C-alpha positions as CSV (number, residue, x, y, z in Angstrom):
1,M,-0.1,0.0,0.0
2,T,1.0,3.6,-0.6
3,I,0.0,6.5,1.7
4,R,-1.4,8.4,-1.9
5,E,-0.4,12.5,-0.5
6,T,-0.5,14.4,-4.1
7,G,-3.0,14.1,-6.4
8,L,-5.3,11.2,-7.6
9,P,-3.9,8.8,-10.9
10,E,-5.5,9.3,-14.0
11,R,-5.6,5.2,-14.1
12,A,-8.6,3.7,-13.0
13,Y,-9.0,1.0,-10.1
14,D,-10.5,-2.2,-10.4
15,V,-12.1,-1.3,-6.7
16,A,-12.3,2.0,-4.7
17,I,-13.2,1.9,-1.4
18,I,-15.8,4.8,0.5
19,G,-14.0,4.8,4.2
20,G,-10.9,3.8,5.9
21,G,-12.4,2.5,9.2
22,N,-11.9,-0.9,10.2
23,L,-14.5,-2.3,7.8
24,G,-13.1,-0.5,4.8
25,L,-8.9,-1.1,5.9
26,W,-10.5,-5.0,6.4
27,T,-11.9,-5.1,3.1
28,A,-8.7,-4.1,1.1
29,H,-6.9,-6.1,2.9
30,R,-8.6,-9.6,2.0
31,L,-9.2,-8.5,-1.1
32,A,-5.3,-7.9,-1.5
33,A,-4.9,-11.1,0.0
34,R,-6.9,-12.8,-3.1
35,S,-4.5,-10.7,-5.7
36,F,-7.8,-9.2,-6.9
37,G,-6.4,-6.2,-8.5
38,T,-6.0,-2.6,-7.7
39,I,-7.4,-1.0,-4.7
40,A,-7.8,2.4,-3.9
41,V,-9.2,3.7,0.3
42,L,-10.8,7.1,0.5
43,E,-10.9,8.1,3.2
44,R,-12.0,12.1,3.9
45,G,-10.3,11.9,7.7
46,W,-7.3,9.6,8.8
47,A,-7.1,6.1,8.3
48,G,-9.0,4.0,11.5
49,G,-10.5,7.4,12.9
50,G,-13.8,8.1,13.0
51,A,-15.9,5.4,14.7
52,T,-13.2,3.4,14.6
53,T,-10.6,4.1,17.3
54,R,-13.9,6.2,19.5
55,S,-15.1,2.4,20.2
56,A,-14.4,0.4,23.2
57,G,-13.0,-2.4,21.1
58,V,-15.4,-5.2,22.4
59,V,-15.0,-9.0,20.4
60,R,-17.8,-11.0,21.3
61,Q,-19.0,-14.1,19.9
62,Q,-22.0,-14.6,22.2
63,G,-24.2,-12.6,19.6
64,G,-27.7,-13.1,19.6
65,S,-28.7,-14.8,16.5
66,Y,-26.6,-16.9,14.1
67,V,-24.9,-14.5,11.9
68,A,-23.9,-12.3,14.8
69,A,-22.6,-16.0,16.4
70,L,-20.3,-16.6,12.8
71,L,-19.2,-13.1,12.5
72,G,-18.1,-12.6,16.1
73,R,-16.3,-15.9,15.6
74,L,-14.5,-15.2,12.7
75,S,-13.2,-11.4,13.9
76,R,-11.7,-13.1,17.2
77,T,-9.7,-15.2,14.6
78,L,-8.7,-12.6,11.9
79,Y,-7.2,-10.3,14.5
80,L,-5.4,-13.0,16.0
81,E,-3.8,-14.3,12.8
82,L,-2.9,-10.7,11.7
83,G,-0.8,-9.9,14.6
84,D,0.5,-13.2,14.1
85,R,1.5,-12.6,10.6
86,L,2.9,-9.6,11.7
87,G,4.7,-10.3,14.2
88,I,3.4,-7.4,16.6
89,D,0.7,-7.6,19.7
90,S,-2.6,-8.4,17.7
91,G,-4.3,-6.1,20.7
92,F,-6.5,-8.7,21.3
93,R,-7.3,-10.0,25.0
94,E,-8.8,-13.0,25.8
95,H,-10.2,-13.1,29.6
96,G,-14.3,-14.3,29.6
97,Y,-17.6,-12.6,29.1
98,Y,-20.6,-13.4,30.8
99,I,-23.9,-11.7,29.5
100,M,-26.3,-11.5,32.6
101,A,-30.0,-12.8,32.6
102,Q,-32.4,-10.6,34.9
103,S,-35.6,-12.6,34.7
104,E,-36.4,-15.9,34.0
105,G,-37.8,-15.4,30.6
106,D,-34.1,-14.3,29.9
107,K,-32.6,-17.3,30.9
108,V,-35.3,-19.3,28.5
109,V,-34.1,-17.5,25.8
110,F,-30.1,-17.4,26.9
111,L,-30.4,-20.9,27.3
112,E,-31.6,-21.4,23.7
113,L,-29.3,-19.0,22.0
114,I,-26.3,-21.4,23.2
115,N,-27.6,-24.0,21.0
116,V,-27.7,-21.1,18.3
117,R,-23.9,-20.4,19.1
118,A,-23.0,-23.6,19.2
119,E,-24.0,-24.8,15.0
120,A,-21.8,-21.9,14.6
121,G,-18.7,-22.8,16.1
122,V,-18.9,-20.7,19.0
123,D,-18.8,-22.8,22.9
124,S,-21.0,-20.9,25.7
125,E,-22.0,-22.3,29.0
126,W,-24.8,-21.2,31.4
127,V,-23.4,-20.1,34.6
128,E,-26.3,-20.6,37.9
129,P,-26.2,-17.4,39.9
130,H,-24.3,-19.8,42.8
131,E,-21.3,-20.9,40.4
132,G,-21.3,-17.5,39.2
133,K,-20.7,-16.4,42.9
134,R,-17.5,-18.4,43.1
135,R,-16.0,-17.6,39.8
136,F,-16.6,-14.1,39.7
137,H,-17.3,-12.7,43.4
138,D,-17.1,-9.1,42.3
139,L,-20.7,-9.1,41.1
140,D,-23.9,-8.9,43.0
141,W,-24.9,-12.7,42.0
142,N,-28.2,-12.0,44.0
143,L,-29.8,-9.7,41.0
144,F,-29.7,-11.8,38.5
145,T,-30.9,-15.4,37.5
146,G,-27.5,-16.5,35.6
147,A,-25.3,-15.4,33.0
148,T,-23.8,-16.9,29.8
149,Y,-20.3,-17.0,29.7
150,C,-17.9,-17.8,26.8
151,A,-14.5,-18.2,27.9
152,Q,-12.8,-16.9,24.5
153,D,-14.5,-13.5,24.5
154,G,-13.0,-10.7,25.1
155,F,-12.1,-7.2,23.4
156,V,-8.9,-5.6,21.3
157,H,-7.8,-1.9,22.2
158,P,-9.0,-0.3,19.0
159,A,-5.8,1.7,18.1
160,I,-3.9,-1.3,18.0
161,A,-6.4,-2.9,16.0
162,A,-6.7,0.3,14.1
163,R,-2.6,0.2,13.7
164,N,-2.7,-3.9,12.4
165,I,-4.8,-3.5,9.8
166,T,-3.3,-0.4,8.3
167,Y,0.5,-1.9,8.8
168,A,-1.3,-4.8,6.9
169,A,-2.5,-2.9,4.0
170,L,0.6,-0.5,3.4
171,D,2.4,-3.9,3.2
172,D,0.6,-4.7,-0.5
173,P,1.7,-2.6,-3.2
174,S,-2.0,-3.1,-4.8
175,V,-3.7,-0.9,-2.4
176,D,-3.2,3.3,-2.1
177,L,-4.6,4.9,0.3
178,Y,-6.1,8.4,0.1
179,E,-6.6,10.7,3.1
180,M,-8.5,13.9,3.7
181,C,-10.2,12.5,0.5
182,E,-13.8,13.0,0.5
183,V,-16.2,12.0,-1.8
184,S,-19.1,15.0,-3.0
185,S,-20.6,12.4,-6.0
186,I,-20.4,9.4,-7.7
187,E,-21.4,9.0,-11.4
188,H,-21.5,5.5,-13.5
189,S,-20.7,5.6,-17.5
190,G,-20.3,2.2,-18.8
191,N,-18.0,-0.1,-16.7
192,L,-16.8,2.9,-14.8
193,Y,-17.5,4.8,-11.9
194,S,-16.5,8.8,-11.6
195,L,-16.0,10.2,-8.0
196,E,-15.5,13.4,-7.3
197,T,-13.7,13.9,-4.2
198,T,-11.8,17.0,-2.1
199,R,-8.4,15.8,-3.8
200,G,-9.6,15.6,-7.7
201,T,-11.5,12.7,-9.8
202,I,-10.6,9.0,-9.4
203,A,-12.3,6.2,-11.5
204,A,-12.8,2.3,-10.8
205,E,-15.1,0.0,-12.0
206,R,-16.2,-1.2,-8.7
207,I,-17.2,1.0,-5.2
208,V,-17.4,-0.2,-1.7
209,N,-19.5,1.7,0.3
210,A,-18.0,1.6,4.2
211,G,-18.6,4.6,4.8
212,G,-19.8,3.8,8.6
213,P,-22.0,6.1,10.8
214,R,-21.1,9.4,9.6
215,G,-21.3,8.6,5.7
216,S,-23.0,4.8,4.3
217,R,-26.2,6.5,4.1
218,E,-25.1,9.9,2.1
219,V,-22.9,7.7,-0.2
220,G,-25.9,4.9,-0.9
221,T,-27.6,8.9,-1.9
222,M,-25.2,9.6,-4.6
223,V,-26.1,6.4,-6.4
224,D,-29.8,6.4,-5.8
225,V,-29.9,3.2,-3.4
226,D,-30.8,3.4,0.1
227,V,-29.0,2.7,2.9
228,P,-30.8,2.5,6.0
229,V,-27.7,3.2,8.8
230,R,-28.0,5.9,11.2
231,A,-26.1,7.1,14.1
232,V,-26.8,7.0,17.7
233,R,-25.1,8.1,20.8
234,H,-22.4,5.6,22.9
235,Q,-21.0,6.8,25.7
236,V,-17.7,5.4,27.3
237,V,-16.0,6.2,30.5
238,T,-13.1,4.1,32.1
239,F,-11.8,4.2,36.2
240,P,-7.8,4.2,36.5
241,F,-7.6,1.3,39.0
242,L,-9.8,-1.0,41.1
243,P,-10.1,-1.3,45.0
244,D,-7.3,-4.2,46.3
245,G,-9.2,-7.6,46.8
246,V,-11.1,-6.9,43.4
247,T,-10.5,-9.6,40.5
248,H,-7.7,-8.0,38.0
249,P,-7.6,-8.8,35.0
250,L,-11.7,-8.8,35.3
251,P,-13.7,-10.7,33.1
252,L,-16.1,-8.4,30.5
253,M,-19.7,-8.7,31.8
254,F,-22.8,-7.1,29.8
255,N,-26.4,-6.1,31.9
256,L,-28.4,-6.4,28.8
257,G,-31.4,-5.3,29.7
258,K,-29.3,-2.0,31.2
259,G,-27.3,-1.5,28.3
260,Y,-24.1,-0.9,29.9
261,Y,-20.9,-3.3,29.8
262,V,-17.4,-4.0,31.9
263,R,-13.8,-4.9,30.4
264,P,-10.9,-4.6,32.2
265,E,-9.1,-0.9,31.1
266,E,-4.6,-1.1,31.8
267,Q,-5.2,-1.6,36.1
268,G,-8.7,-0.3,36.1
269,A,-11.8,-0.7,34.2
270,L,-13.7,0.7,31.0
271,L,-17.9,0.9,31.1
272,G,-19.3,1.7,28.0
273,M,-23.5,2.4,28.2
274,S,-26.5,3.0,25.8
275,N,-29.6,5.2,26.2
276,P,-32.5,3.3,25.1
277,A,-34.1,6.9,24.7
278,D,-31.6,7.9,22.8
279,E,-32.7,8.8,18.7
280,S,-30.5,9.1,15.8
281,D,-27.8,11.8,16.2
282,R,-28.3,13.1,12.2
283,S,-25.6,16.2,13.2
284,D,-22.7,14.6,11.0
285,R,-20.2,14.8,14.4
286,Y,-18.7,11.5,15.7
287,Q,-17.3,13.4,19.0
288,L,-20.9,14.6,20.5
289,D,-21.7,15.7,23.9
290,Y,-21.8,13.5,27.4
291,D,-24.8,12.9,28.8
292,F,-24.0,13.4,32.3
293,G,-28.0,13.3,33.5
294,Y,-27.9,9.7,32.4
295,H,-24.4,8.9,33.3
296,N,-25.5,9.2,36.8
297,K,-28.6,7.9,36.8
298,L,-27.2,4.5,35.5
299,R,-24.6,4.7,37.8
300,L,-27.2,4.0,40.4
301,E,-27.6,0.4,38.5
302,W,-24.4,-0.7,38.2
303,E,-22.3,0.0,41.6
304,A,-25.4,-2.1,43.1
305,E,-24.8,-5.0,40.9
306,F,-20.9,-4.2,40.4
307,P,-19.8,-2.8,44.1
308,A,-15.8,-2.8,42.3
309,L,-17.0,0.1,40.7
310,R,-18.6,2.0,43.5
311,N,-17.3,5.8,44.0
312,L,-14.1,5.0,41.9
313,P,-12.2,8.3,40.1
314,I,-12.6,8.8,36.7
315,S,-10.1,8.8,34.4
316,R,-11.4,9.7,30.6
317,S,-15.4,9.9,29.1
318,W,-16.4,10.6,25.9
319,A,-19.3,10.4,23.7
320,A,-19.3,9.1,20.3
321,S,-21.6,7.9,17.5
322,I,-21.8,4.6,16.3
323,D,-24.2,3.3,13.4
324,Y,-26.8,1.7,13.7
325,T,-29.5,-0.4,10.9
326,P,-32.9,-1.5,11.9
327,D,-32.5,-5.0,13.0
328,H,-28.7,-4.4,14.6
329,L,-27.1,-6.8,11.5
330,P,-24.9,-6.3,9.2
331,I,-25.3,-5.4,5.3
332,I,-23.3,-6.6,3.1
333,D,-24.8,-6.8,-0.5
334,Q,-24.4,-5.4,-4.1
335,P,-27.6,-3.5,-4.5
336,R,-26.4,-2.4,-8.2
337,E,-23.7,-3.2,-10.3
338,G,-19.7,-2.4,-9.3
339,F,-21.2,-1.1,-6.3
340,F,-21.1,-2.7,-3.1
341,V,-22.7,-1.5,0.4
342,V,-21.1,-2.9,4.0
343,A,-22.6,-1.3,6.6
344,A,-21.4,-3.0,10.4
345,G,-25.1,-2.5,12.6
346,G,-23.0,-1.1,15.4
347,H,-20.4,-3.5,15.8
348,G,-17.5,-2.4,13.7
349,M,-15.0,-3.4,15.7
350,M,-16.3,-6.5,17.1
351,W,-17.3,-7.7,13.3
352,G,-15.5,-5.9,10.6
353,P,-12.6,-8.2,10.0
354,A,-15.2,-10.8,9.6
355,L,-16.9,-8.4,7.3
356,G,-14.3,-7.2,5.4
357,E,-13.5,-10.9,4.3
358,K,-17.1,-11.4,3.5
359,T,-17.4,-8.2,1.2
360,A,-13.9,-9.7,0.0
361,E,-15.7,-12.9,-1.2
362,L,-18.7,-11.4,-2.5
363,I,-16.5,-8.9,-4.9
364,A,-14.4,-11.5,-5.7
365,E,-15.8,-14.7,-5.9
366,G,-19.7,-13.2,-6.6
367,N,-21.1,-15.3,-3.4
368,I,-21.0,-15.4,0.3
369,S,-20.4,-18.0,1.9
370,E,-21.9,-19.6,5.6
371,L,-24.4,-16.0,5.7
372,P,-27.8,-16.4,5.1
373,S,-28.5,-14.1,2.2
374,G,-31.9,-12.8,4.0
375,D,-30.3,-11.8,6.8
376,I,-27.2,-9.3,5.1
377,E,-29.0,-8.1,2.3
378,L,-30.5,-4.5,1.5
379,V,-33.8,-6.1,0.4
380,R,-34.8,-7.5,4.2
381,F,-35.9,-3.6,4.7
382,S,-38.1,-3.6,1.4
383,E,-41.6,-3.9,1.6
384,Q,-40.9,-7.0,-0.3
385,G,-38.5,-8.1,1.8
386,R,-38.3,-11.0,4.9
387,S,-37.1,-8.8,7.9
388,A,-34.2,-10.7,9.5
389,A,-34.4,-12.1,13.4
390,A,-33.2,-9.4,14.9
391,D,-29.8,-9.6,16.9
392,S,-31.0,-10.5,20.2
393,I,-27.8,-9.3,22.3
394,A,-27.1,-5.9,21.5
395,L,-27.2,-2.4,22.9
396,P,-30.5,-0.7,23.1
397,F,-30.2,1.0,19.6
398,P,-33.7,3.3,18.2
399,Q,-36.0,1.6,17.2
400,G,-36.5,1.7,13.2
401,E,-34.7,4.7,11.6
């Protein structure tokens, strides 16, 4: 890969990828691994910026559907393989993950999901409260009916993951990266697309829309394709240390019903949260205002359930925009000849490597293995389409668009 600082070349590329975040870079890398042709990555900011490095980096295989579990498993594998290939740390940390159930109804659903995940090659188990107290004594298990657990779940450090996939793409001479290169319009003539950008005009036989929460929908409109991706606020806070006697590094936990999760962060912990009352954000900003009112309201809940976090000082807090789709599942599709769409449905770091691999597979081979088409294609959002079963283990995104 070459980072291009001058004007755009006159030659046409085989593929132009709009968006240089985790999805766009992984798509470029997996296409290059197939020796597909020349590839341009067009990023309006910096590679790995935007939503990628503002995320919490959770890599969870315990999805709420077959597709979610399969993508989580494949992404975990690809993160580790990439670190081995580069000879540097993968950024992935395996600490195990508890997804907490708060009612008998939750327990019934969670037990069914263990079987769904097994079909996708993911091994998870049910943990009763008495066993949970023995394994992870820092939680108040009296407030839960149990949890599912996967020992191979964990997280990546977003900055390391972004570094690695950028390095991997840089290693291939067939890929060029153009930063500060925002696409303003797209025209199609014959077998070529012409993209007008802030750095000039570029031509390509195929386009991949990997625009993320602040670009997917807008890029779609340029070619009259409706891409139902919106942005919504997600908040993250970190604590610099944990009290003496608390398990460290602690396993991850997710209170699905209340929309918050906790993972290790250096000597302390990171907590992410989403407010179910938030609506889609149309400000076009990645950096959003932090809602301290909701933070303080939810704090009463997490301190009761996870007493080790009570009254801890805060080292950092931020609010960023993440993408979501109506059913919380991803999009991988070719809605018109030579125009491809990939979107993560709120899981760009968790599913990014797998989505890049499957998008590359669609472009290079014309089909996608393992993933049911009805769960990933755009037609499912149309009146003629069949709605996919929503991912039931997801943050509380706004309903619809």
